[in-house]
Residue frames as a rotation matrix with the C-alpha (Angstrom) as fourth column:
UNK 1
-0.484 0.855 -0.185 83.81
0.790 0.518 0.328 119.89
0.376 0.013 -0.926 110.21
UNK 2
-0.721 0.310 0.619 81.23
-0.301 -0.946 0.123 122.64
0.624 -0.098 0.776 110.58
UNK 3
-0.867 0.460 -0.193 78.71
0.359 0.308 -0.881 122.86
-0.346 -0.833 -0.432 113.42
UNK 4
-0.161 0.900 0.405 75.01
0.859 -0.075 0.507 123.27
0.486 0.429 -0.761 112.84
UNK 5
-0.328 0.057 0.943 73.63
-0.165 -0.986 0.002 126.74
0.930 -0.155 0.333 113.80
UNK 6
0.518 0.542 0.662 73.25
-0.693 -0.188 0.696 127.12
0.501 -0.819 0.279 117.52
UNK 7
0.933 -0.310 -0.185 75.73
0.359 0.850 0.385 124.27
0.038 -0.425 0.904 118.27
UNK 8
0.563 -0.825 0.040 79.20
-0.824 -0.557 0.104 125.02
-0.064 -0.092 -0.994 119.57
UNK 9
0.185 -0.616 -0.766 82.23
-0.336 0.692 -0.638 122.85
0.923 0.376 -0.079 119.01
UNK 10
0.901 0.112 -0.419 83.02
0.321 0.479 0.817 120.51
0.293 -0.871 0.395 121.91
UNK 11
0.524 -0.715 0.463 85.72
-0.734 -0.655 -0.179 121.79
0.431 -0.246 -0.868 124.22
UNK 12
0.305 -0.539 -0.785 88.71
0.380 0.825 -0.419 119.89
0.873 -0.171 0.456 125.53
UNK 13
-0.728 -0.640 -0.245 89.77
0.440 -0.163 -0.883 120.08
0.526 -0.751 0.400 129.11
UNK 14
-0.105 0.702 -0.704 87.99
0.973 -0.073 -0.218 121.98
-0.205 -0.708 -0.675 131.86
UNK 15
0.008 0.185 0.983 86.40
0.361 -0.917 0.169 125.35
0.932 0.354 -0.074 131.64
UNK 16
-0.351 -0.255 -0.901 87.55
0.929 0.022 -0.368 127.18
0.114 -0.967 0.230 134.73
UNK 17
-0.963 -0.036 0.266 86.24
0.046 -0.998 0.032 130.66
0.264 0.043 0.963 133.95
UNK 18
-0.595 0.785 0.173 83.04
-0.584 -0.274 -0.764 130.15
-0.552 -0.556 0.622 135.91
UNK 19
-0.242 0.471 -0.848 81.97
-0.850 0.320 0.419 127.57
0.469 0.822 0.323 133.31
UNK 20
0.667 0.552 0.501 80.42
-0.701 0.692 0.171 124.19
-0.252 -0.465 0.849 133.87
UNK 21
-0.282 -0.758 0.589 82.38
-0.396 0.651 0.648 120.93
-0.874 -0.051 -0.483 133.90
UNK 22
0.170 0.259 -0.951 82.67
-0.981 0.135 -0.139 119.10
0.092 0.956 0.277 130.59
UNK 23
0.954 0.158 -0.255 83.09
-0.168 0.986 -0.016 115.39
0.248 0.058 0.967 129.71
UNK 24
0.119 -0.980 -0.158 86.82
0.022 0.162 -0.987 115.87
0.993 0.114 0.041 130.28
UNK 25
-0.402 -0.206 0.892 85.99
-0.804 -0.387 -0.451 116.36
0.438 -0.899 -0.010 133.94
UNK 26
0.693 0.677 0.246 84.88
-0.719 0.629 0.295 112.77
0.045 -0.382 0.923 134.49
UNK 27
-0.572 -0.730 0.374 86.75
-0.731 0.660 0.173 109.72
-0.373 -0.174 -0.911 135.71
UNK 28
0.292 0.789 -0.541 85.46
-0.953 0.285 -0.100 106.90
0.076 0.545 0.835 133.51
UNK 29
0.099 -0.312 -0.945 87.70
-0.414 0.851 -0.324 103.84
0.905 0.424 -0.045 133.56
UNK 30
0.932 0.266 -0.247 87.74
0.065 0.547 0.835 101.22
0.357 -0.794 0.492 136.29
UNK 31
0.202 -0.944 -0.260 91.53
0.889 0.289 -0.355 101.24
0.411 -0.159 0.898 136.36
UNK 32
-0.420 -0.292 0.860 91.48
0.029 -0.951 -0.309 105.06
0.907 -0.105 0.407 137.04
UNK 33
0.571 0.689 0.447 88.96
-0.477 -0.164 0.863 104.55
0.668 -0.706 0.235 139.88
UNK 34
0.846 -0.242 -0.475 91.12
0.464 0.774 0.432 101.88
0.263 -0.586 0.766 141.45
UNK 35
-0.204 -0.965 0.165 94.31
0.754 -0.263 -0.602 103.95
0.624 0.001 0.781 141.15
UNK 36
-0.217 0.132 0.967 92.63
-0.346 -0.937 0.050 107.01
0.913 -0.323 0.249 142.78
UNK 37
0.794 0.582 0.178 91.04
-0.386 0.255 0.887 104.89
0.470 -0.772 0.427 145.56
UNK 38
0.677 -0.565 -0.472 94.40
0.664 0.745 0.061 103.14
0.317 -0.355 0.879 146.21
UNK 39
-0.292 -0.953 0.081 96.63
0.882 -0.302 -0.361 106.19
0.368 -0.034 0.929 146.21
UNK 40
-0.086 0.359 0.929 94.31
0.132 -0.921 0.368 109.09
0.988 0.154 0.032 147.15
UNK 41
-0.990 -0.141 -0.011 93.74
0.043 -0.227 -0.973 110.84
0.135 -0.964 0.230 150.49
UNK 42
-0.306 0.932 -0.197 90.34
0.766 0.363 0.530 110.27
0.565 0.011 -0.825 152.09
UNK 43
-0.924 0.208 0.322 87.99
-0.336 -0.844 -0.419 112.99
0.184 -0.495 0.849 153.34
UNK 44
-0.672 0.692 -0.263 85.02
0.713 0.701 0.022 111.56
0.200 -0.173 -0.964 155.26
UNK 45
-0.697 0.604 0.388 81.62
-0.554 -0.796 0.245 113.22
0.456 -0.044 0.889 155.36
UNK 46
-0.258 0.691 0.675 78.26
-0.788 0.254 -0.561 112.14
-0.559 -0.677 0.479 156.79
UNK 47
0.644 0.573 0.507 77.07
-0.140 0.740 -0.658 110.06
-0.752 0.352 0.557 153.80
UNK 48
0.956 -0.285 -0.066 79.87
-0.054 0.051 -0.997 110.64
0.287 0.957 0.033 151.38
UNK 49
0.441 -0.897 -0.038 83.54
0.345 0.130 0.930 109.83
-0.829 -0.423 0.366 151.30
UNK 50
0.939 -0.204 -0.278 85.76
-0.345 -0.557 -0.755 112.00
-0.001 0.805 -0.594 149.06
UNK 51
0.444 -0.849 0.286 88.99
0.603 0.519 0.606 110.48
-0.663 -0.096 0.742 147.77
UNK 52
0.929 -0.107 -0.353 91.39
-0.257 -0.875 -0.411 113.05
-0.265 0.473 -0.840 146.42
UNK 53
0.300 -0.863 0.406 94.51
0.733 0.481 0.481 112.41
-0.610 0.154 0.777 144.26
UNK 54
0.183 -0.395 -0.900 96.81
-0.315 -0.891 0.327 115.00
-0.931 0.224 -0.288 142.80
UNK 55
0.731 0.004 0.683 97.29
0.616 0.426 -0.662 115.07
-0.294 0.905 0.309 138.98
UNK 56
-0.357 -0.902 0.243 100.06
0.920 -0.295 0.258 116.57
-0.161 0.316 0.935 136.83
UNK 57
-0.420 0.120 -0.899 100.01
0.133 -0.972 -0.192 120.38
-0.897 -0.200 0.393 136.58
UNK 58
-0.698 0.154 -0.699 97.69
-0.662 -0.509 0.549 121.58
-0.272 0.847 0.458 133.83
UNK 59
-0.868 0.460 -0.190 95.47
0.346 0.832 0.433 118.47
0.357 0.310 -0.881 133.94
UNK 60
-0.278 0.843 0.460 91.73
-0.448 -0.537 0.714 119.10
0.850 -0.007 0.527 134.33
UNK 61
-0.658 0.251 0.710 89.87
-0.686 0.188 -0.702 118.52
-0.310 -0.949 0.048 137.59
UNK 62
-0.502 0.505 -0.702 87.92
-0.379 0.601 0.704 115.24
0.777 0.620 -0.110 137.33
UNK 63
-0.300 0.524 0.798 85.07
-0.915 0.080 -0.396 113.62
-0.271 -0.848 0.455 139.27
UNK 64
-0.629 0.174 -0.758 84.16
-0.176 0.918 0.356 109.97
0.757 0.357 -0.546 139.61
UNK 65
-0.147 0.651 0.744 81.17
-0.988 -0.125 -0.086 108.66
0.037 -0.748 0.662 141.60
UNK 66
-0.788 -0.079 -0.611 80.69
-0.075 0.997 -0.033 105.22
0.612 0.020 -0.791 143.13
UNK 67
-0.220 0.777 0.590 77.25
-0.970 -0.111 -0.216 104.18
-0.103 -0.620 0.778 144.43
UNK 68
-0.961 -0.204 -0.186 76.93
-0.227 0.967 0.113 100.47
0.157 0.150 -0.976 145.16
UNK 69
-0.274 0.905 -0.326 73.71
0.034 0.347 0.937 98.45
0.961 0.246 -0.126 145.46
UNK 70
-0.522 0.015 -0.853 73.98
0.833 0.225 -0.505 98.77
0.184 -0.974 -0.130 149.15
UNK 71
-0.977 0.113 -0.179 72.64
-0.079 -0.979 -0.186 102.31
-0.196 -0.167 0.966 148.69
UNK 72
-0.094 0.995 0.040 69.42
-0.264 0.014 -0.964 101.08
-0.960 -0.101 0.261 147.16
UNK 73
0.352 0.328 0.877 67.86
0.670 0.565 -0.481 100.36
-0.653 0.757 -0.021 143.82
UNK 74
-0.317 -0.527 0.788 68.73
0.946 -0.229 0.228 101.97
0.060 0.818 0.572 140.55
UNK 75
0.482 0.574 0.661 66.46
0.502 -0.800 0.329 104.92
0.718 0.174 -0.674 141.19
UNK 76
0.950 -0.142 -0.278 68.14
0.194 -0.429 0.882 105.77
-0.244 -0.892 -0.380 144.49
UNK 77
0.055 -0.994 0.090 71.66
0.717 0.102 0.689 105.31
-0.694 0.027 0.719 143.12
UNK 78
-0.155 -0.050 0.987 70.85
0.911 -0.392 0.124 107.47
0.381 0.918 0.106 140.08
UNK 79
0.810 0.530 0.251 69.35
0.345 -0.777 0.527 110.17
0.474 -0.340 -0.812 142.28
UNK 80
0.716 -0.589 -0.373 72.45
0.350 -0.159 0.923 110.14
-0.603 -0.792 0.093 144.47
UNK 81
-0.269 -0.829 0.491 74.76
0.881 -0.006 0.472 110.51
-0.388 0.560 0.732 141.44
UNK 82
0.159 0.401 0.902 72.64
0.732 -0.661 0.165 113.36
0.663 0.634 -0.399 140.03
UNK 83
0.969 0.247 -0.031 72.74
0.200 -0.699 0.686 115.27
0.147 -0.671 -0.727 143.32
UNK 84
0.376 -0.906 -0.192 76.48
0.522 0.036 0.852 114.71
-0.766 -0.421 0.486 143.71
UNK 85
-0.285 -0.442 0.851 77.15
0.958 -0.165 0.236 115.88
0.036 0.882 0.470 140.10
UNK 86
0.497 0.566 0.658 74.97
0.538 -0.796 0.279 118.98
0.681 0.215 -0.700 140.67
UNK 87
0.936 -0.199 -0.291 76.75
0.175 -0.455 0.873 119.87
-0.307 -0.868 -0.391 143.86
UNK 88
0.009 -0.962 0.275 80.10
0.803 0.170 0.571 119.38
-0.596 0.216 0.774 141.99
UNK 89
-0.026 0.052 0.998 78.94
0.836 -0.546 0.050 121.89
0.548 0.836 -0.030 139.37
UNK 90
0.876 0.438 0.199 78.08
0.259 -0.778 0.572 124.36
0.406 -0.450 -0.795 142.19
UNK 91
0.776 -0.622 -0.108 81.52
-0.051 -0.232 0.971 124.10
-0.629 -0.748 -0.212 143.88
UNK 92
0.699 -0.484 0.526 83.54
0.714 0.496 -0.493 123.55
-0.022 0.720 0.693 140.67
UNK 93
0.534 -0.478 0.698 85.08
0.104 -0.782 -0.615 127.02
0.839 0.401 -0.367 140.57
UNK 94
0.695 -0.238 0.678 86.11
-0.712 -0.356 0.605 126.75
0.098 -0.904 -0.417 144.26
UNK 95
0.851 -0.353 0.390 88.08
0.165 0.883 0.439 123.50
-0.499 -0.309 0.810 143.75
UNK 96
-0.003 -0.915 -0.403 91.78
-0.599 -0.321 0.734 123.48
-0.801 0.244 -0.547 142.82
UNK 97
0.674 0.156 -0.722 92.59
-0.725 0.327 -0.606 122.18
0.142 0.932 0.333 139.31
UNK 98
-0.184 -0.808 -0.560 94.76
-0.625 0.536 -0.568 119.15
0.759 0.245 -0.604 138.58
UNK 99
-0.597 0.064 0.800 92.80
-0.710 0.423 -0.563 116.87
-0.374 -0.904 -0.207 140.95
UNK 100
-0.494 0.566 -0.660 90.94
-0.086 0.723 0.685 113.59
0.865 0.395 -0.308 140.71
UNK 101
-0.605 0.420 0.676 88.03
-0.769 -0.091 -0.632 113.29
-0.204 -0.903 0.378 143.16
UNK 102
-0.562 0.541 -0.625 86.16
0.095 0.793 0.602 110.05
0.822 0.279 -0.497 143.62
UNK 103
-0.453 0.541 0.709 83.00
-0.887 -0.354 -0.297 110.33
0.091 -0.763 0.640 145.73
UNK 104
-0.807 0.209 -0.552 81.78
0.192 0.977 0.090 107.13
0.558 -0.033 -0.829 147.36
UNK 105
0.001 0.858 0.514 78.17
-0.741 -0.345 0.576 107.12
0.671 -0.381 0.636 148.62
UNK 106
-0.888 -0.452 -0.086 78.42
-0.250 0.631 -0.734 105.32
0.386 -0.630 -0.674 151.97
UNK 107
-0.691 0.723 -0.026 74.86
0.355 0.308 -0.883 105.68
-0.630 -0.619 -0.469 153.22
UNK 108
-0.224 0.674 0.704 71.63
0.956 0.010 0.294 106.12
0.191 0.739 -0.647 151.31
UNK 109
-0.951 -0.142 0.273 70.75
0.132 -0.990 -0.057 109.79
0.278 -0.018 0.960 150.76
UNK 110
-0.445 0.856 -0.263 67.12
0.819 0.271 -0.506 108.95
-0.362 -0.440 -0.822 151.38
UNK 111
0.547 0.796 0.258 65.03
0.837 -0.519 -0.173 112.15
-0.004 0.310 -0.951 151.28
UNK 112
-0.112 -0.653 -0.749 68.01
0.511 -0.684 0.520 114.51
-0.852 -0.325 0.411 151.48
UNK 113
0.893 0.445 0.064 67.67
0.326 -0.544 -0.773 117.46
-0.309 0.711 -0.631 149.24
UNK 114
0.510 -0.718 0.474 70.27
0.558 -0.144 -0.817 119.23
0.655 0.681 0.327 147.10
UNK 115
0.561 -0.261 0.786 71.03
-0.526 -0.845 0.094 121.65
0.639 -0.466 -0.612 149.95
UNK 116
0.828 -0.220 0.516 72.14
-0.357 0.504 0.787 118.83
-0.433 -0.835 0.339 152.19
UNK 117
0.664 -0.596 0.451 74.45
0.730 0.649 -0.214 117.33
-0.165 0.472 0.866 149.62
UNK 118
0.476 -0.459 0.750 75.82
0.280 -0.730 -0.624 120.76
0.833 0.507 -0.219 148.74
UNK 119
0.705 -0.205 0.679 76.53
-0.661 -0.537 0.524 121.52
0.257 -0.818 -0.514 152.40
UNK 120
0.817 -0.446 0.365 78.44
0.197 0.811 0.551 118.22
-0.542 -0.378 0.751 152.66
UNK 121
0.466 -0.651 0.599 80.59
0.800 0.020 -0.600 119.31
0.378 0.759 0.530 149.74
UNK 122
0.560 -0.194 0.805 81.06
-0.209 -0.974 -0.090 122.77
0.801 -0.118 -0.586 151.36
UNK 123
0.858 -0.214 0.467 82.20
-0.454 0.108 0.884 121.11
-0.240 -0.971 -0.005 154.66
UNK 124
0.661 -0.602 0.448 84.65
0.571 0.791 0.220 118.91
-0.486 0.111 0.867 152.77
UNK 125
0.871 -0.244 0.427 86.15
0.246 -0.535 -0.808 121.74
0.426 0.809 -0.406 150.64
UNK 126
0.614 -0.690 0.383 88.78
-0.788 -0.562 0.251 122.92
0.042 -0.456 -0.889 153.16
UNK 127
0.288 -0.498 0.818 90.00
-0.330 0.750 0.573 119.36
-0.899 -0.435 0.051 153.73
UNK 128
0.761 -0.019 0.649 89.96
0.565 0.510 -0.648 118.64
-0.319 0.860 0.399 150.00
UNK 129
0.857 -0.458 0.237 92.15
-0.249 -0.769 -0.588 121.77
0.452 0.445 -0.773 149.41
UNK 130
0.393 -0.717 0.575 94.55
-0.843 -0.030 0.538 120.69
-0.368 -0.696 -0.616 152.18
UNK 131
0.450 -0.173 0.876 94.79
0.158 0.981 0.112 117.18
-0.879 0.088 0.469 150.66
UNK 132
0.902 -0.058 0.429 95.48
0.426 -0.050 -0.903 118.69
0.074 0.997 -0.020 147.26
UNK 133
0.711 -0.647 0.276 98.36
-0.595 -0.762 -0.255 120.76
0.375 0.017 -0.927 148.63
UNK 134
0.465 -0.534 0.706 100.03
-0.576 0.423 0.699 117.88
-0.672 -0.732 -0.111 150.45
């Protein structure tokens, strides 16, 4: 199948050479979320809880986000997910591969900006790496 001009073929797996995460870097199924939450190691932040579970070697790094209605309406939950995904893109190259990370939004992000969410990811990075090695 040929691609239209200007379009590239979809890639499989993660792009680790400074590239951005692809669709292969998402946790999508409920059963996968439950498995990660049941067997993963927790890293607590101010508003976010990171649950980290090791994957087989060579598997791509994946992210899943959970934001319940306790956080607020659809607009607030969507904004929280967008900020978390954008911060994930910013720290993507610093994270070890072969990990599943589920981020649970525990408290509403309110008026927090991208910098605050990114700093929470940065504070959690050393503990995420330690959890990945264990």
